[in-house]
C-alpha positions in Angstrom: 91.8 166.2 -38.7 93.9 168.5 -40.8 95.7 165.5 -42.1 92.4 164.4 -43.8 92.6 166.9 -46.7 96.0 166.2 -47.9 95.5 162.3 -47.8 92.2 162.7 -49.7 93.9 164.8 -52.2 96.8 162.3 -52.4 94.2 159.4 -53.1 92.6 161.5 -56.1 96.1 162.1 -57.3 96.7 158.3 -57.0 93.8 157.6 -59.3 94.7 160.2 -61.7 98.3 159.1 -61.9 97.3 155.4 -62.5 95.1 156.4 -65.3 97.7 158.8 -66.9 101.1 157.4 -65.9 102.2 161.2 -65.7 105.5 161.4 -63.6 104.7 164.9 -62.4 101.5 163.8 -60.8 103.7 160.9 -59.1 105.7 163.7 -57.5 102.7 165.7 -56.4 101.2 162.4 -55.1 104.3 161.6 -52.9 104.4 165.1 -51.6 100.7 165.0 -50.6 101.1 161.6 -49.0 104.1 163.2 -47.1 102.1 166.1 -45.8 99.2 163.8 -44.8 101.6 161.5 -42.9 103.4 164.4 -41.1 100.0 165.6 -40.1 98.9 162.1 -38.9 102.3 161.8 -36.8 101.9 165.2 -35.4 98.4 164.4 -34.3 99.4 161.0 -32.8 102.5 162.5 -31.0 100.1 165.0 -29.4 97.1 162.6 -28.5 94.7 164.2 -30.8 94.7 161.5 -33.4 90.8 161.0 -33.5 89.8 164.0 -31.5 87.2 166.2 -33.3 87.3 169.4 -31.9 84.6 172.0 -31.7 86.5 173.9 -34.4 86.2 171.1 -37.0 85.9 173.9 -39.8 89.2 175.5 -38.7 91.0 172.2 -38.6 89.7 171.5 -42.3 90.7 175.0 -43.2 94.3 174.2 -41.9 94.4 171.1 -44.1 93.2 173.2 -47.2 96.1 175.4 -46.5 98.6 172.7 -45.9 97.3 171.0 -49.4 97.6 174.3 -51.3 101.0 175.0 -49.9 102.1 171.5 -51.1 100.7 172.2 -54.6 102.5 175.8 -54.7 105.8 174.0 -53.9 105.1 171.4 -56.4 104.4 173.9 -59.1 107.8 175.6 -58.2 109.5 172.4 -58.4 108.0 171.8 -61.8 108.9 175.1 -63.2 112.6 174.8 -61.6 113.2 171.5 -63.2 112.1 172.6 -66.7 114.7 175.6 -66.4 117.9 173.9 -67.5 119.9 177.2 -67.4 119.3 177.1 -63.5 120.7 173.9 -62.8 124.3 173.6 -61.8 126.6 171.9 -64.5 128.7 169.1 -63.0 132.3 168.2 -64.5 130.8 166.2 -67.5 128.6 168.9 -68.6 125.1 167.3 -67.6 122.8 168.6 -65.1 
């Protein structure tokens, strides 16, 4: 069930992205869908797709941790992409 939190977050960012057209939200959206799909495939692979365990709170907390990790990585990518001095220069002088 941990894949439900990133998927729900991705649905929210999809709605926000469609309203604003912000490209940064688009990247966050893709990362969240990727995290949700990864969790879905993991549960499918292990035969636990629709299994609701006795520890559903723990499963949902794991989903929150996964979503928070994706968000932190996205913020890092946004900071890195705005720092032109940290990007390597190619032979034409453009990053």
